[in-house]
Every structure is written in structure tokens, then in C-alpha cells.
N, C-alpha and C positions, 0 to 999 in steps of 0.2 A: 281581390287582387293578389297576385303572387309576389313574394318578396324579391327585391332587387337591392342588395346592400351596397352597391357601388356608391361612393361618396359623390354627392351632388352639390353644385353651387346654386344657392337659392337667393333670389333677390325679391324683397318685398317693398311695395310702394304704398304710401298713404297720401292722398291729395290734400291740398290746403284750401280751406274755404276762404273766399275773398272777405276782407274786413274782419277776420276772426283769427286770433292768435292763441296758441297754447304754449305754456311754459313747461309742460311735461310731455315726455314721449308716449307713444301709443302702447299701453300695457299689454294689449292682446297680441300684438306683433312681437313684443318682447317675450311673451310666453311661448309662442310658436318657435321663436329663435332658440330658446332654451331646450325645447323638446327635440328640435332637429339637430342642434349641436351635440346633445347627449348621444345621438345616434351616429355622430361622426360627419355630419354635413356642414358645409361652410355657408354662413348666412350673412347677408348685408341688408340693412333696412334704411330706406330713404323716406323719412317722415317729414313731408313738407309742412305739415301743420305745426310740428315742433321746430323744424329747422327750415324756414322758407328760403334760406340762402344756399341750400344744398344744390349741387350741380343738377342741370336739367336731365331728364330721364335718358335721353339719347347718349349723353356723355357717360352716364353711369353704366348703361347697358354695354357700351363699347369697351369700357375699362374693366368691368367686372366679368363680362361674358358669362352670364348665368346659364345653368341648364334648365331651370324652372323659374317662372316669374309669378309673383302673387300681387294682387291689388285689393286693398281694403276698400269697400264701398259703403258710403253713406248717402242717403237720399239727398241731403243738403249739398253734397260735393260732387254730384254726378257730372256736372259740366266740366269741372277740373279733372275728374277721373277719366272722362272721355278723351281729354287732351293727352293724358299719359298713355291711355290705351292705344291711341293712334301711333305713338312712337314704339310701343311694345310690339304691335302687330307686324312691324317690318322685320323683326328679328327671328320669326318662325320658331319660337320656343313654346313649350306648353304653358298655358296661362291658367292660373287659379284665382277665382273670385272668393272673397270672404267678407265678413262684416255684416252689420245690421241690414243694409239694403239687399245684400245677396240672400240673406235669410228670409226677408219679407217678400221679395219679388224674384225668387229663384227661377221660376218658370219663364219669366220675361228675359232672362239673361243667357239662355242655353245656346243661342247662336253667336254669343260674343266671347265665350271662354271655353276651355276644355273641361274645367271642373268648377262647380259652384258648391262651396261649403256652407251648409245650413247649420246654424247654431254655433256652439263652442267646438273648435276644431282640434284641440290638443290630442284627442284619442284617434284621430284619423289622418292628421297631416303627414305623418311619417310614411304611411302606406301610399298616400296619394303622390307625394314627392318622389318616392323611390320607384314608382311605376308610371310616372307622368309621361304622357305621349301626346303629340300633336294630332294623332289619329283619333283621339277621344272626342266625341261630339257632344259637348255640353252635359257631362254627367253631373247629376245632383247628388251630393254626398251628405247623408245625414249622420249625425254622431250622437252617441250617448253623452250626456253632460258629465264631465270629469269630476272627480273628487279633488278639491284643491289641496287636500293634505298629501295627496300622492304625486303631485306635480312638482317639477323642479322650480327653483326661483326664477323669475323673469330675467332675461339676459339683455341688458341695455347697452352692453359694449358693442353690439352689432350695429348700432345706430350711427349714422353719419352725424357728427357733432355732439356725440354723447358726453364729451368732456365739458359741455356748457349746460348740462342739465341742472337747473336750480331747484325744481320741485320733483321730489321722488313720489311716484304714484304707487299706492299700496292697495292690494285687495285683501281684506280679512275674511271675506265671504263672497259667495256668488248666489244669484237668484233672489227672487222676492215673492213671498207667498201671497201677497195682495194682488188685486185684480182691478186696478184703477181703469176707468173706461177709456182713457186716452193713451195709456202706456203700452208700449210694445215690448217691454222687458221680458214678459213671459214667453214670447216667441223666440227671443234671442238667448236668454240664459235660464229659462224655465221658472216655474213657481216653487221649485224645490230649493229651500235655503240650505246652502252647503258651506259650513264654516271652515276656516283654516285655523289650526290651533294657535293660541296667542304666543306660545313659545316659538313656533316656526315663523310667525310674523316678526317677532323681535330678532330672531336669527337673521332673517332676510335684511332687516333694517341695519343691523350691525355690520353685515358684509357690505351693504350699499354705501354706508357712510365711510367705510374704509376705502372702497373702490373709487367713489366719485367725490372728489374733494369740493366740487362746486355746489353740492346740495345745500340749500338753505332752509328748506321746509319739507314736511311730509303731508301728502293729501291722501285720504282714504276715499277711494272711488267706488265702494261697494254699491250694488243695486239697493241694498237696504242694510246698512251697517248697524242699525238700531233694533233689528228684529228681536234679538235676544239681549236683554239688558246685562245679564251676567257676563256675556261674551265681551261686549264693548267695555264693561266695567273692569273686567280682568285685564283686558289689553291695556287700558289707560293706566292702571296701577303699575303694570310691568314696564310700560313706556316711561313713566315718571321715575321708576327705580333704576332705569338704565342710564347709560352715558350718551344716549342719542342727543338730548338737549337741543332739539329743533322744534320750531312752532309746528303744531299739528292741526290740520283741518279735516273735518268730516263733511262730505257733501251728501245729498239725498237723505237729509235728516228728517225723521218723522217726529211730530209733536208728542205722540204717545210713547216714544222711546226715550224721552228725556225725564230726568228727575234731579233732585238737589245734588245727590252724590255725583252723578255723571257730569253735570254742569260744573261742579266744583273741580272735578278732575280735568275737564277740558280747559278750564281757566288756568289751572296750574300748568297744563301742557301748552300754554300760550296760543290757544285757538283764537284766530283773529276775529271770527264772527260765527254765528249759528244761523243757518238758513232753514226755513220751514216752508214746505209746499202747502199753501192754502188752497190754491186753484180757483175758488170762488167764495166770496163772502155772502152770497145770496143763499139762504138755507135750502131752497128747492133745488137750485142748480148744484150746490155742494152735495146734497144727498144722492144725486144721480151719478156722481163721480165714483161712488162706492169705494171710498178710501179706507174704510174700516176704522175710522176715527171720527170724532165730532168737532164742530166749531168750538165747543167748550174746551175740548182737549187742546186745540190750537191756542186759544186765549190763555189758558192756564200755563202752557209751555212758554208763551211769549212773556208772561209776567215773571216766570221763573228766570228766564234768560236775562231780563232787565234787572231782576233782583241780584243776579250774580255780576251785574255790570259788564255783560258781554254784548257787543253789537248784534242787533237783530236784523236779519234779512228775510223778506217774504217774497214768495213767487206766486203769481196769479196766471190763469189762462183765460183768454177771451175767446168765446165761441164754443163753450162746452154745451152739452145737451140742454135744450130749452133756454139757452142764454139769449139775451136781447140787450139793446142799448140801455133800457131802463134798469135791467137787472145788473148790468155792469156798473151803473151808477151806485147801486147798493154795495157792490164790491169795493168801489172807490171809497165810499164812506167807511166801510169796515177797515180798509187799509189805513185810512187816516186815524181812525180810533186806536189802532194798534201802535201807531207812532214808530214804525221801523226805521232803522238807520240806513238800510238799503232796500230797494224794492225792484222787482222785475215783472214786467207785463209781457206775456208771450201770447202769440196767436196760435190757435189750435191747428194742429196738423193731423188729420184723420188717417193714420197709417192703416194699410191693409191688415186685416186680422184683429183689429181692436173693435170693441163694442161701439165706440163713438163713430167708427167708420160705418158700421152696420146702420146706426141711427141716421147718419147723414145720407146714406144711400136710399133710405126710405123717406126722409123728411126734408132733404135739401139737395145741394149740389156740391160735388168735390171736383176741383179742377186739377190740373197737372201738378203733382207734388215734387217733381224733379227739381233739384236745386233750390228747394224751398226749405226754410228752417223756421221752427216755432220761435227761435231766438230772434228778436227784432233788431233790424239795422237798416241801412240804406238811406237814400235821400230824405225819405219821409220819416225816418227812424222806425219804420215799420214796413216790412215787405207786403206786397199785394196779398191780401188774404186768399188762401187757397180753398176756402169753403164758404158757403152761405146758405141761409134759409130765407123763406119769404118774410119771416118775422125779424130777421137780423141780416140785412143785406151787406154786401161788401163795403158800400159807402158808410153805412152805419157802424161797421166794425172799425173802419179807419177813424171815424169820429170818436168812438169809444176809446180807442187807444190813445189818441191825442189828448182827450179829456183826462185820461188816467195819468199820463206822464206830467201834465200840467198841474193837476190837483195834488199829486203825491210827490212832486219834485224829483222825478226819476234821476238816478245818479249818472245816467249816460248823456243827459242834456246839460249844456252849459250856456252861459251868456253869449258865447260865440255862435250859437245856433239860431239866434233871433232872426237874422235875415232870411234863412231858408224856412224857418218855422212860421213866420207871420202870414204868408199867403194861405197856408192851411188853416190858420186861426180864423182868418176872414171868411174862408170858404165854409167853415163849419159853425160860424157864429159864436166863437169861444173867446171873444175879446176880453171879457171880464176875468175869465180863468187865466188868460195870458197876462193881464196886468197884475194879478195876484202872484203869478209865477216869477215875474221879473226880479223883484227885490230878493226873493229866496235864492234865485240863481246867482245874483250878484254876491250875496253873502257866501254861498257855496264856493264860488270862484275865488273869493278872498281867502277862504279857509284852506283851500286845496294845497297851496305850497307848504303851509305849516303841517298839514297832515302827511304830506310826502316826506318832509324833513323828519317828522316824528317816526315814520316807518323806517327811514334810512338809519336813524339812531338805534332803533330796536334791532334791525337785522344785521347791522355792521359787525357787532361782536361775534356773531355766529358764523358769518361767511368771510370775514376779513376783507381787506382792500381788493385783493385779486377777484374774489367772488362778486363783490359789489360792483367793481368796474366792468366785469364781464356782463353782468345783468343789465347795467345801464347801456352798454354798447349794443347788446342784443335788442333792447327796447327801441333804440334809435334806428337801428337797421330795419326793424319790422315796420317802422313808420314810412 
């Protein structure tokens, strides 16, 4: 494309998934905002996942009158994204698609947008925006993955409602060298691990804390923050030596990336819990995930976490390669043996391009993935599974999930769910599991107000009355 340096007004949208809230804004759109603003363009971001009370798309479009419109796509939010797209299409402006769904399914979107961005778009977004035209017929734009060290800091001031941001999302690196069978990260942000210097990370946080007075915690959203222990260790030491003084959480934590020193540093950084992806507790199923670590690694890490008196969270996936109802029972027993404080049971989503998808294409069936999320919710507390095999049918998967949440006292269930839970309990013959679950649920419901009070006492000194009040109001509105 040839350069066209005329300043453009760029409007980005991110759709909200029903029954799912986020307390931090979309970091990818904040990065694109920073790159475009550095070039002199005006940017506005409407992130309904972060701010569900933002004005509807039509009002924003009429008020901002953009030259170019971008829409971030996730497979799980395509229904909501289509609603936004219907309003966008009436304005006759160039439309750009980006996000994981655009990367994985670019060829299926060419008749719906002028440009489809594949992968990380920081290196190509300026050229696309400056030359955007409604005459372009679904161009698929590939981009070389950027070096995080060379990028500007994300700009969250472009977001509608940015003054209510409680969690600051931070990337200390991008990419993940591993190749787990079910994970689509390698298609989105590659297997090349690219760190950002710990000094730049700290500079970003210091600017953020000064800019956004509502920030009450920091969450690291790296694809694999623990890949290099020296990197995370150096960051944590610098973090603790700084004046940031906010609770720090790292998600996507691998068991083999933890050790005594790192856990000690995380505890000092007020990390609220440590989550580990187990995926499956059945040795044969676990081996086929190709995580690059062992169940022994996970058990050792869990013991270390408990030794440091940090809450332990475990994540499992139902429906991995060669999984079955009986093998899920082994995972349930494994989970119970680990005694986690929090546990998450997810249903497999075989995304295009993953090895688990190839396996399902040969050994089972994959149904429509649109608007489907591996994260479980809905009336059954579990969405209709989107894949099955003759050895592990959809109905068996539903039973496996219900059994898992009853046996492990899933944190998303409470005593108030009894009425809608019992019909499924009878259907799947899980009355004994149900009876064992009831007293645990009552005890959990009794403890919850005290846990919330304890959390409020902990965070109040860091965010003050104004920040605490805003967070409560936002939570009430989201309900």
C-alpha cells in the first residue's frame, strides 16, 4: 500500500459475551490505539466486555463519525459481534476485522469486511488505516510478529469508561514456545517467545498508576509469563522494590515455571492465588496434550504453592484426545487429591489449526463453534458440548461435567442453584454426589460474606473509598 498520512478517526469495537464480565480493558486494542496515535490518528475504543454500559454502536458511530471502523472478533462472541456489524454496515465506512477469530477463520470472513488482520497487527495497522477503502474486497493482511521492546505502551485513555479501570492488564512477553494440542496461541501470537524488558514493564506501570487513579491491581496476561524464570524473577524483584504497591496476579501459569523463590516473591507481591493448567489427571490423556511438563511437575508445584500458603487454582479440560467418562472420573479423583481452593472445568473447543481439531476430524464430530466458549456457563452450568466421539458422547460429556462440579465443589455453584441443578442430577443418576455436595455448598455460602469482607479490607487501603465505591457500583450495574 502507498502511504496516505492524512489524519484519520478510527473507532474500535469489542463485543461483550453474555454472562461474562471483564474488569480490565482489551490490551490488544490499547496497543493498536498507541501505534495509531503515535502516527497522529484519533482513536476511540468501545469495549463492551470491559464497559457493558457504553453507548450502543449506532450512537457512538453518529457521534464520533469515524473514517475507519475496526471490530475485534472472538469465536465465543460472534453473535454479539454480528449485531454490532449490522449497525456498522449502514455507515459505509471501511471495516477492519482483527482478533483470534479473524486469525483462525480469515478465509470465511472475506465477504464481511474490507480487511482481515491475521495475527498481531501492530506492524501493519497504520498502513491499513491510512489507505483504507470501501472498495477493498476482503483483503487478508498478514503481519510479522512485533518485538514488544520496540512498541509504545498501550494507550487505555482511548477507551470509553477508562477512568473506571480497576485492573491494569500488563504484557511482559508475547508468544508461547509450547504446542499444547488444544491451544490456538501459536496461530495468534506464534511460538516465538518475545520478552519486554523488566525496566520497560516497570516504566509502563509507573505511568499507568499516575494516569489511572482507579487501578487497584495488576494482572499479567502473557501467553506464557513463566517461560524464562530469570525474566519473571527479575520483574518481581523490581516490582517489589518500586512504589507500585498493588496486588499482582499472573495468569497462564505453568507448573514447571514455579519455584520457591518465585512463589515467595509472588506472595510478597500480594498475589491472590496461583492457577495451574492440569488439563487432565488421567496419565494417558495428559500425555497426548503434549504440555512439555509432567503430572509430577504439577503435583510438586501444587505442594510448593500450599507450602507458601497461597490459594491454589486448577484448570481441567473435558474432551481431550482419547478422553471418556471413565477417564474424566480419574481426573476428578486427581483434582480431589490436590485439594485446590478453586477449580475450573472447561469443555474442549477444537479450534481450526490445532492438533486436537485434526484428531476430532478423524475420530469424531465437531459441531458449530460460533458463540461457543470452553468456559462453562448457562442454565446447565455447561454449554452444549461442541464435539463428541463414539466413546464420549455429548450426553456423557454433560454427565462428566455435572459429576466434576459436584465432586469438587465448583466455585461457580452455590446453594441457590439447587432447583435448576436437581433435574439434571436425577437424569444422570447422580443423587449420591448431589447429597454430598449440599452440605459443602451450604458451608461455602456461609463463608462467602466473610471472604468478601476480608477482600474489601485488603483492597480498601490501596484504592480508597472512591475506588472501592466505583468498583461496587460497576459490579451492581453488570448484574
